[in-house]
C-alpha positions, 0 to 999 in steps of 0.5 A: 500500500502506498500513502502520499503525504504533503510536507509542510514548512513551519508556516504550514505551506506545502513544500513537497510530497512524501511517498511511503510504501509499505508491503503487507506482512513486513515490519516497518523499517524503524521496528527492524532497527529497534530489534537489531539494536536490542538483539545486539545489546543482548550480546554486549555489543552496542551499535550507535545510530548516527545522523 
């Protein structure tokens, strides 16, 4: 399923569009990153996130 959302600036003016594509049965990307960080911390390894 795809969703198209407007991107707005501080004054609520539309400055662009964002398309989000999700495939049924797959977790969100953020959920995958959280699971990877948790499993790595269980092993005593911490993967810091940059950005």
